[in-house]
N, CA, C and O atoms as a MOPAC input file, in Angstrom:
PM7 MOZYME 1SCF
protein

 N    -14.86600 1   -28.23800 1   -19.50700 1
 C    -14.21900 1   -27.55200 1   -19.69500 1
 C    -15.36600 1   -27.08400 1   -20.86600 1
 O    -15.99600 1   -27.90200 1   -21.53600 1
 N    -15.46400 1   -26.08300 1   -20.94400 1
 C    -16.73600 1   -25.73200 1   -22.24200 1
 C    -16.46800 1   -24.96500 1   -23.18900 1
 O    -15.96100 1   -23.84300 1   -23.15700 1
 N    -16.85100 1   -25.64500 1   -24.14100 1
 C    -16.62200 1   -24.38200 1   -25.76500 1
 C    -16.66600 1   -22.93000 1   -25.23900 1
 O    -15.67700 1   -22.24200 1   -24.98500 1
 N    -18.05700 1   -22.54000 1   -25.10500 1
 C    -18.78700 1   -21.27600 1   -24.91900 1
 C    -19.20800 1   -21.05700 1   -23.35800 1
 O    -19.86700 1   -22.00200 1   -22.92500 1
 N    -18.93400 1   -19.86400 1   -22.29500 1
 C    -19.15900 1   -19.20600 1   -21.91700 1
 C    -20.47300 1   -18.18000 1   -21.74900 1
 O    -20.55100 1   -17.41600 1   -22.71100 1
 N    -21.18700 1   -18.04900 1   -21.06800 1
 C    -22.46300 1   -16.86300 1   -21.17700 1
 C    -22.42100 1   -16.08000 1   -20.21000 1
 O    -22.81300 1   -16.19600 1   -19.04800 1
 N    -21.70600 1   -14.91700 1   -20.99200 1
 C    -21.92500 1   -14.05200 1   -19.81300 1
 C    -21.83600 1   -12.91600 1   -19.86900 1
 O    -21.02800 1   -12.07200 1   -19.48100 1
 N    -23.46300 1   -12.94200 1   -20.80600 1
 C    -24.32300 1   -12.53100 1   -20.94300 1
 C    -25.26300 1   -11.72000 1   -19.20700 1
 O    -25.40500 1   -10.53900 1   -19.52400 1
 N    -25.67500 1   -11.84000 1   -18.18900 1
 C    -25.90600 1   -12.06800 1   -17.15000 1
 C    -24.97900 1   -12.17200 1   -15.59700 1
 O    -25.19500 1   -12.33600 1   -14.39600 1
 N    -23.67600 1   -11.92500 1   -16.67500 1
 C    -22.91200 1   -11.17600 1   -15.17500 1
 C    -22.76200 1    -9.56100 1   -14.46800 1
 O    -23.36200 1    -8.48700 1   -14.43900 1
 N    -21.87100 1   -10.03500 1   -14.08700 1
 C    -21.61800 1    -8.66100 1   -12.87200 1
 C    -20.45600 1    -8.25700 1   -13.04700 1
 O    -19.73900 1    -8.88700 1   -13.82500 1
 N    -20.08800 1    -7.40700 1   -12.55300 1
 C    -19.42700 1    -6.21900 1   -12.70300 1
 C    -18.40900 1    -5.94300 1   -11.46500 1
 O    -18.89600 1    -5.34200 1   -10.50700 1
 N    -17.36200 1    -6.23600 1   -11.40900 1
 C    -16.45400 1    -6.39500 1    -9.90000 1
 C    -16.54000 1    -4.80100 1    -9.67000 1
 O    -15.91100 1    -3.90300 1   -10.23200 1
 N    -17.74700 1    -4.72900 1    -8.43200 1
 C    -17.99400 1    -3.59600 1    -8.11100 1
 C    -16.90200 1    -3.34300 1    -6.70000 1
 O    -17.24700 1    -2.68100 1    -5.72100 1
 N    -15.16500 1    -4.20200 1    -6.88000 1
 C    -14.08000 1    -3.33900 1    -6.24600 1
 C    -13.55300 1    -2.64300 1    -7.43900 1
 O    -12.98800 1    -1.55600 1    -7.31200 1
 N    -13.71100 1    -3.22700 1    -8.63000 1
 C    -12.96200 1    -2.37300 1    -9.56300 1
 C    -11.93200 1    -1.58900 1    -8.61300 1
 O    -10.92100 1    -1.99300 1    -8.03800 1
 N    -12.62800 1    -0.15400 1    -8.65500 1
 C    -12.55400 1     1.08200 1    -7.48000 1
 C    -11.29400 1     0.86500 1    -6.60900 1
 O    -10.36600 1     1.56100 1    -6.19900 1
 N    -11.55300 1     0.02400 1    -6.54900 1
 C    -10.50000 1    -0.07000 1    -4.92500 1
 C     -8.99700 1    -0.45100 1    -5.83200 1
 O     -7.94400 1    -0.22600 1    -5.23400 1
 N     -8.91600 1    -1.06000 1    -7.35500 1
 C     -7.77400 1    -1.92600 1    -7.88200 1
 C     -6.14500 1    -1.15100 1    -6.63100 1
 O     -6.17600 1    -0.44400 1    -5.62300 1
 N     -5.12600 1    -1.69600 1    -7.32400 1
 C     -4.34200 1    -0.83400 1    -6.76000 1
 C     -3.37400 1    -0.60300 1    -7.35300 1
 O     -3.06400 1    -1.69500 1    -7.83000 1
 N     -2.31400 1     0.45400 1    -7.80500 1
 C     -1.92200 1     0.22000 1    -8.47900 1
 C      0.04900 1    -0.38700 1    -7.85900 1
 O      0.41900 1    -0.92700 1    -6.81600 1
 N      0.62500 1    -0.05500 1    -8.78700 1
 C      1.72700 1    -0.74900 1    -8.56100 1
 C      2.53300 1     0.67300 1    -8.78700 1
 O      1.91400 1     1.61500 1    -9.28300 1
 N      3.76900 1     0.80400 1    -8.46000 1
 C      4.85400 1     1.45100 1    -8.31200 1
 C      5.31400 1     0.87500 1    -8.06900 1
 O      5.08900 1    -0.30800 1    -7.81400 1
 N      6.83600 1     1.92500 1    -8.01900 1
 C      8.37400 1     1.35900 1    -7.92600 1
 C      8.96700 1     3.37700 1    -7.36500 1
 O      9.05600 1     4.35800 1    -8.10300 1
 N      9.26100 1     3.26500 1    -5.73300 1
 C      9.62500 1     3.80300 1    -4.38800 1
 C     10.73800 1     3.39400 1    -3.61100 1
 O     11.02000 1     2.29300 1    -3.14000 1
 N     11.16300 1     4.19600 1    -3.57700 1
 C     12.86500 1     4.77400 1    -3.18700 1
 C     12.96300 1     4.60900 1    -1.43800 1
 O     13.11900 1     5.61200 1    -0.74100 1
 N     12.85600 1     3.26800 1    -0.85700 1
 C     12.48300 1     3.85900 1     1.06100 1
 C     13.77600 1     4.03700 1     1.29400 1
 O     14.58000 1     4.19400 1     0.37500 1
 N     14.14100 1     4.03100 1     2.68600 1
 C     15.15700 1     4.32900 1     2.90500 1
 C     15.07100 1     2.61600 1     3.85400 1
 O     13.98800 1     2.06900 1     4.06400 1
 N     16.48800 1     1.98300 1     4.33300 1
 C     16.32300 1     1.02700 1     4.50400 1
 C     16.34200 1     0.36900 1     5.65300 1
 O     16.17900 1    -0.85000 1     5.71400 1
 N     16.57600 1     1.24000 1     6.82400 1
 C     15.88000 1     1.71800 1     8.26500 1
 C     13.80000 1     0.69100 1     8.02900 1
 O     13.14900 1    -0.28900 1     8.39200 1
 N     13.72100 1     2.47300 1     6.81400 1
 C     11.93300 1     2.36100 1     6.75200 1
 C     11.45900 1     0.49900 1     6.61100 1
 O     11.03400 1    -0.22800 1     7.50800 1
 N     11.73900 1     0.15000 1     5.11200 1
 C     11.50300 1    -1.23200 1     4.66800 1
 C     12.04200 1    -1.76500 1     6.05300 1
 O     11.17600 1    -2.40800 1     6.64500 1
 N     13.45400 1    -1.65100 1     6.84500 1
 C     13.38800 1    -3.00200 1     8.07800 1
 C     12.42700 1    -2.75600 1     9.33200 1
 O     11.99300 1    -3.36900 1    10.30700 1
 N     12.36400 1    -1.69900 1     8.83000 1
 C     11.33500 1    -1.59600 1     9.84500 1
 C      9.61300 1    -2.70200 1     9.83300 1
 O      9.06000 1    -3.54800 1    10.53500 1
 N      9.35700 1    -1.86600 1     8.39700 1
 C      7.61200 1    -2.62900 1     8.28300 1
 C      8.43400 1    -4.42900 1     8.19400 1
 O      7.89000 1    -5.31100 1     8.85800 1
 N      9.51100 1    -4.73100 1     7.47900 1
 C      9.80400 1    -5.92500 1     7.60100 1
 C      9.40800 1    -7.52200 1     8.74300 1
 O      9.09400 1    -8.71300 1     8.74400 1
 N      9.89200 1    -5.78800 1     9.94100 1
 C      9.49500 1    -6.74400 1    11.37900 1
 C      8.53300 1    -6.37300 1    12.42700 1
 O      8.30400 1    -6.60600 1    13.61400 1
 N      7.82500 1    -5.31000 1    10.89300 1
 C      6.03100 1    -5.94700 1    11.95500 1
 C      5.44600 1    -6.71400 1    10.91200 1
 O      4.61400 1    -7.47300 1    11.41000 1
 N      5.51200 1    -6.82500 1     9.86100 1
 C      5.17500 1    -8.10600 1     9.09500 1
 C      5.24600 1    -9.51600 1     9.93400 1
 O      4.34600 1   -10.35400 1     9.88500 1
 N      6.25400 1    -9.63400 1    10.58800 1
 C      6.79700 1   -10.90900 1    10.96600 1
 C      6.38400 1   -10.85100 1    12.02400 1
 O      6.08000 1   -12.00200 1    12.33400 1
 N      6.03900 1    -9.77100 1    13.31600 1
 C      5.20800 1    -9.70800 1    14.30700 1
 C      3.62700 1   -10.07000 1    13.96700 1
 O      2.91100 1   -10.62000 1    14.80400 1
 N      3.07500 1    -9.63200 1    12.40800 1
 C      2.11100 1    -9.78500 1    12.99900 1
 C      0.96000 1   -10.82400 1    11.56700 1
 O     -0.21900 1   -11.17500 1    11.60900 1
 N      1.86000 1   -10.97200 1    10.65700 1
 C      1.65800 1   -12.28000 1     9.56700 1
 C      1.32700 1   -11.84800 1     8.67200 1
 O      0.96400 1   -12.65000 1     7.81100 1
 N      1.24000 1   -10.11700 1     8.28200 1
 C      0.84800 1    -9.36800 1     7.46400 1
 C      1.89900 1    -9.32700 1     6.86200 1
 O      2.95000 1    -9.09700 1     7.46100 1
 N      1.82500 1    -9.64600 1     4.88200 1
 C      3.25300 1    -8.88700 1     4.14500 1
 C      3.36600 1    -6.89200 1     4.61700 1
 O      2.64500 1    -5.92700 1     4.86800 1
 N      4.63700 1    -7.24400 1     4.49500 1
 C      5.31800 1    -6.31800 1     5.19100 1
 C      4.90800 1    -4.70800 1     3.87900 1
 O      5.04100 1    -3.50800 1     4.11900 1
 N      4.41200 1    -5.38800 1     2.57200 1
 C      4.18900 1    -4.44200 1     2.39400 1
 C      2.69400 1    -3.48900 1     2.01100 1
 O      2.28000 1    -2.35500 1     1.76800 1
 N      2.27900 1    -4.97000 1     2.18000 1
 C      0.57500 1    -4.33100 1     2.65500 1
 C      0.62400 1    -3.46100 1     4.03000 1
 O     -0.39900 1    -2.83400 1     4.30800 1
 N      1.77900 1    -3.37400 1     4.94300 1
 C      1.31000 1    -2.80200 1     6.17500 1
 C      1.87200 1    -1.50500 1     5.17600 1
 O      1.26100 1    -0.44300 1     5.29200 1
 N      2.61300 1    -1.54700 1     4.54700 1
 C      3.08600 1    -0.30200 1     4.51700 1
 C      1.88800 1     0.12200 1     3.32500 1
 O      1.34500 1     1.16200 1     3.69900 1
 N      1.60700 1    -0.11700 1     2.67800 1
 C     -0.19800 1     0.61200 1     2.28900 1
 C     -0.97600 1     0.78300 1     3.18100 1
 O     -1.50400 1     1.89300 1     3.23000 1
 N     -1.27000 1    -0.03800 1     4.01300 1
 C     -2.17600 1     0.47400 1     4.49700 1
 C     -2.04400 1     1.35100 1     5.72400 1
 O     -2.98300 1     1.75100 1     6.41200 1
 N     -0.53100 1     1.64100 1     5.94300 1
 C     -0.31400 1     3.21000 1     7.27800 1
 C     -0.02800 1     4.16400 1     5.93200 1
 O      1.04500 1     4.61900 1     6.32700 1
 N     -0.09200 1     4.37000 1     5.50300 1
 C      0.17300 1     4.74300 1     3.95100 1
 C     -1.88300 1     5.57800 1     3.86300 1
 O     -2.20800 1     6.71800 1     4.19400 1
 N     -2.87500 1     4.36600 1     3.26900 1
 C     -4.59700 1     5.05400 1     3.48300 1
 C     -4.31900 1     5.42800 1     4.60800 1
 O     -4.16100 1     6.64500 1     4.71000 1
 N     -4.18300 1     4.77200 1     5.60200 1
 C     -4.71600 1     5.59400 1     7.44300 1
 C     -4.18100 1     7.19000 1     7.24600 1
 O     -5.15100 1     7.92200 1     7.04800 1
 N     -2.82000 1     7.96500 1     7.24700 1
 C     -3.01400 1     8.48800 1     7.06200 1
 C     -3.40000 1     9.55800 1     5.43700 1
 O     -3.03000 1    10.73100 1     5.39600 1
 N     -3.89700 1     9.13100 1     4.65500 1
 C     -4.78800 1     9.42000 1     3.85100 1
 C     -6.05400 1     9.75300 1     4.16100 1
 O     -6.63800 1    10.65100 1     3.55400 1
 N     -6.66600 1     8.99400 1     5.23900 1
 C     -7.70900 1     8.94800 1     5.87600 1
 C     -7.81700 1    10.08400 1     6.44500 1
 O     -8.72900 1    10.89200 1     6.27000 1
 N     -6.97000 1    10.18200 1     7.08800 1
 C     -6.08600 1    11.41200 1     9.04000 1
 C     -6.30400 1    12.54900 1     8.00700 1
 O     -7.08600 1    13.40200 1     8.43000 1
 N     -5.77500 1    12.80600 1     6.65600 1
 C     -5.71500 1    13.66700 1     6.33300 1
 C     -4.34600 1    13.90200 1     6.75300 1
 O     -4.17500 1    15.11300 1     6.89100 1
 N     -2.76600 1    12.88400 1     7.14300 1
 C     -1.63700 1    13.98500 1     7.96500 1
 C     -1.21600 1    14.09400 1     6.52200 1
 O     -1.58500 1    13.61500 1     5.45000 1
 N     -0.10400 1    15.09200 1     7.03000 1
 C      0.76900 1    15.71000 1     6.48800 1
 C      2.01400 1    15.23600 1     6.81400 1
 O      2.04200 1    14.82000 1     7.97200 1
 N      3.37800 1    15.11400 1     6.04200 1
 C      4.27300 1    15.08000 1     6.61800 1
 C      5.00400 1    16.52300 1     7.55500 1
 O      4.80300 1    17.68300 1     7.19400 1
 N      5.54800 1    16.28900 1     8.33900 1
 C      6.50900 1    17.55400 1     9.46900 1
 C      7.56800 1    17.78300 1     8.18800 1
 O      8.01100 1    16.82500 1     7.55500 1
 N      7.79300 1    18.67800 1     7.99400 1
 C      9.35900 1    18.78200 1     7.18200 1
 C     10.21500 1    19.97500 1     8.12300 1
 O      9.70300 1    21.04200 1     8.46300 1
 N     11.43100 1    19.60800 1     8.41600 1
 C     12.44000 1    19.90100 1     9.53700 1
 C     13.71000 1    20.21000 1     8.43500 1
 O     13.63100 1    20.00000 1     7.22500 1
 N     14.01700 1    20.35200 1     8.62100 1
 C     15.74000 1    21.00300 1     8.02000 1
 C     16.90800 1    21.34500 1     8.85700 1
 O     17.07300 1    22.43600 1     9.40200 1
 N     17.68700 1    20.35500 1     8.92000 1
 C     18.71900 1    20.33400 1     9.37100 1
 C     19.41500 1    21.52500 1     9.54800 1
 O     18.77900 1    21.94600 1     8.58100 1
 N     20.26700 1    22.68100 1     9.92800 1
 C     21.39400 1    24.30400 1     9.32900 1
 C     22.27200 1    23.26400 1     9.95200 1
 O     21.83300 1    23.72000 1    11.00800 1
 N     22.88500 1    22.54400 1    10.23400 1
 C     23.73700 1    21.81400 1    11.19700 1
 C     24.72200 1    21.83100 1     9.61600 1
 O     24.42800 1    21.05300 1     8.70900 1
 N     26.27600 1    23.16300 1     9.44900 1
 C     26.81300 1    21.91600 1     8.61100 1
 C     26.70800 1    23.53100 1     7.56300 1
 O     26.85500 1    23.33800 1     6.35600 1
 N     26.46800 1    25.02000 1     8.01000 1
 C     25.79100 1    25.32400 1     6.43100 1
 C     26.39300 1    26.70800 1     7.21600 1
 O     26.32800 1    27.80700 1     6.66600 1

């Protein structure tokens, strides 16, 4: 290895704007199981599949449909 490296001609990472943010999220167990099964079928990690799905929702500007149950009221 060299003692010093010259980075004066270096180029900044063009994908830095696409970096990911690590978060903690609580999901239904059945949701995680579903994506894990998809991961086994596709060979893509389940966390990547969840991210791809959510990214697709953002691109399509999908909004969740909120249906409140009045049973038991």
